C-alpha positions in Angstrom: -18.6 18.5 -152.7 -20.3 17.0 -149.7 -20.3 19.1 -146.5 -18.3 16.5 -144.5 -15.6 16.5 -147.2 -15.3 20.3 -147.1 -14.7 20.1 -143.3 -12.3 17.2 -143.5 -10.2 18.7 -146.3 -9.9 22.0 -144.4 -9.0 20.3 -141.1 -6.3 18.3 -142.8 -4.5 21.6 -143.6 -4.3 22.3 -139.9 -2.2 19.2 -139.2 1.5 19.2 -139.6 4.4 16.6 -139.9 6.0 15.4 -136.7 2.8 15.7 -134.6 0.6 13.2 -132.7 -3.1 13.8 -133.4 -6.2 12.2 -132.0 -9.2 11.9 -134.4 -12.6 11.5 -132.8 -15.1 9.0 -134.0 -17.4 9.9 -137.0 -16.7 12.9 -139.2 -13.2 13.6 -137.7 -11.9 10.1 -138.5 -12.4 10.9 -142.2 -9.7 13.5 -142.0 -7.1 10.8 -142.3 -8.2 10.0 -145.9 -6.8 13.4 -146.9 -3.4 12.9 -145.2 -0.7 10.8 -146.9 0.5 7.8 -144.8 4.0 9.1 -145.2 3.2 12.7 -144.2 4.8 12.3 -140.8 1.6 12.7 -138.9 0.7 10.0 -136.3 -3.0 9.5 -135.6 -4.0 8.1 -132.2 -7.2 6.5 -131.2 -8.3 6.1 -127.6 -8.7 2.3 -127.9 -4.9 2.0 -128.3 -3.8 2.7 -131.8 -0.8 5.0 -132.5 -0.4 5.2 -136.3 -4.0 4.8 -137.4 -4.6 5.1 -141.1 -7.7 5.7 -143.3 -10.6 3.3 -143.7 -9.6 0.2 -145.7 -11.1 -0.6 -149.1 -14.3 -2.6 -149.0 -13.5 -6.3 -148.5 -10.0 -5.5 -147.0 -11.2 -4.9 -143.4 -9.4 -6.6 -140.6 -11.8 -7.5 -137.8 -9.4 -6.7 -135.0 -8.3 -3.3 -136.2 -10.9 -0.6 -135.5 -11.1 2.9 -134.1 -12.7 3.8 -130.8 -16.1 3.9 -132.4 -15.7 0.4 -133.8 -15.2 1.4 -137.5 -12.6 -0.4 -139.5 -9.3 1.4 -140.0 -5.8 0.7 -141.3 -2.4 1.1 -139.7 0.5 3.0 -141.3 4.1 1.5 -141.3 5.6 1.8 -137.8 2.2 1.9 -136.1 1.8 0.4 -132.6 -1.0 -0.8 -130.4 -0.9 0.0 -126.7 -3.1 -0.7 -123.7 -5.8 1.7 -122.4 -3.6 2.9 -119.6 -0.9 4.0 -122.0 -3.3 5.4 -124.5 -5.0 7.6 -122.0 -1.6 8.5 -120.5 -0.8 10.1 -123.8 -4.0 12.1 -123.7 -4.0 13.1 -120.0 -0.2 13.6 -119.9 -0.4 16.4 -122.5 1.4 14.5 -125.2 -1.2 15.1 -128.0 -0.3 18.0 -130.3 -4.0 18.2 -131.4 -7.3 16.5 -131.3 -10.1 16.8 -133.8 -13.6 16.3 -132.4 -17.1 16.4 -133.6 -19.5 18.9 -131.9 -23.1 19.3 -131.0 -22.8 22.9 -129.9 -20.1 25.5 -129.4 -20.9 28.8 -127.6 -19.6 32.4 -127.7 -16.9 31.5 -125.1 -15.6 28.7 -127.3 -16.9 26.0 -125.0 -17.8 22.6 -126.6 -20.7 20.3 -125.9 -20.4 17.0 -127.7 -21.0 14.1 -125.5 -24.7 13.9 -124.5 -28.1 14.7 -125.9 -30.7 14.8 -123.1 -33.3 12.1 -123.5 -31.0 9.8 -125.5 -29.2 6.8 -124.2 -25.4 7.2 -124.3 -22.8 4.7 -123.0 -20.8 7.5 -121.4 -18.6 10.5 -122.3 -15.8 8.3 -123.6 -12.5 10.2 -124.0 -14.0 13.5 -125.0 -13.5 15.3 -121.7 -9.9 14.0 -121.4 -9.1 15.1 -125.0 -10.5 18.6 -124.7 -8.6 19.0 -121.5 -5.3 17.3 -122.4 -4.6 18.1 -126.1 -2.5 21.2 -127.0 -4.9 22.2 -129.8 -8.6 21.3 -129.9 -10.2 21.5 -133.4 -14.0 21.1 -133.6 -15.1 19.6 -136.9 -18.9 19.8 -137.4 -21.6 20.9 -139.7 -22.7 24.5 -139.1 -26.3 23.7 -138.5 -28.4 20.6 -137.6 -31.8 20.2 -139.2 -31.8 24.0 -139.9 -30.9 24.9 -136.3 -27.6 26.7 -135.5 -24.9 24.8 -133.6 -22.8 27.9 -132.9 -24.9 29.5 -130.1 -24.7 32.2 -127.4 -24.7 29.6 -124.6 -24.6 25.8 -124.9 -27.9 24.2 -123.9 -26.4 20.8 -123.9 -24.0 19.5 -121.1 -20.5 20.9 -121.6 -17.6 18.6 -122.4 -15.1 21.0 -120.8 -14.9 24.6 -119.7 -11.7 25.1 -121.7 -11.9 27.2 -124.8 -11.4 25.2 -128.0 -8.7 26.3 -130.5 -10.6 26.3 -133.8 -14.0 25.5 -135.3 -14.2 24.2 -138.8 -17.7 23.8 -140.4 -19.0 23.3 -143.9 -19.6 27.1 -144.0 -16.8 28.7 -142.1 -13.6 28.6 -140.1 -14.1 30.4 -136.7 -11.5 31.1 -134.0 -12.6 31.4 -130.4 -10.5 34.1 -128.6 -10.5 35.9 -125.3 -12.6 38.6 -126.9 -15.1 36.1 -128.4 -15.6 34.3 -131.7 -13.8 35.6 -134.8 -14.8 34.7 -138.4 -11.6 33.7 -140.2 -12.6 32.1 -143.4 -15.7 31.2 -145.4 -16.4 28.1 -147.4 -16.3 28.2 -151.2 -19.4 29.9 -152.6 -20.6 30.9 -149.1 -21.1 34.6 -148.2 -20.5 36.2 -144.9 -24.2 37.1 -144.7 -25.1 33.4 -145.0 -22.7 32.5 -142.2 -24.2 35.1 -139.9 -27.7 34.0 -140.7 -26.8 30.4 -139.7 -25.1 31.5 -136.5 -26.9 32.8 -133.4 -23.7 33.5 -131.4 -22.1 36.9 -131.6 -19.1 37.0 -133.8 -16.5 39.5 -134.9 -16.3 39.8 -138.7 -13.0 41.3 -140.0 -13.1 43.5 -143.1 -11.6 40.8 -145.2 -12.8 37.2 -144.8 -11.0 35.0 -147.3 -12.3 31.8 -148.9 -11.0 28.6 -147.2 -8.5 26.5 -148.9 -9.7 22.9 -149.3 -7.0 21.6 -151.5 -5.2 18.5 -150.2 -2.1 19.4 -148.1 1.2 19.1 -149.8 2.3 15.5 -149.9 -1.2 14.1 -149.3 
């Protein structure tokens, strides 16, 4: 199984019926393919979709229906499109139950950096800062390392997205919970040992006596 799919499957198990969830562009958007359209979860995109579905089959794309990153998506029955003011009102008003965002770094305090790489041109921070600040739960979905370099670090070297502590980190190697006392290793990916996770992590992390293997089965009803 590819690393991104491991992450997406595990994140899907964190989402529950009756909730409004924002999926960030890139890897997080793929979480929707592991959620049934009738699961009772509404996905929101900053560009004004409430009820976003998975990517359409090749050849079935609709040019005017895209996510905030410009990728083609579908809409579930009952979906709505809203203007930017309403869309960001949902985010800034605290109406999102959860957001799933990609990450470049997360530090020992659970702070996320995900909007800018120094030396590279970026159009702006987009909605990342609003999402990390406004959503009730912030789930970071990212690969554990980048080109062999750890992404879970003692202190972020990249510009922070927010000073708020994120709720959960899901990688292709582990599930890690940031707490007031620091990072706690909660689960390990199938076939991955605790030793391998620690070797790929430079941040300090508490390791409980029992670290179960993460469940990456599709959620019930998906």
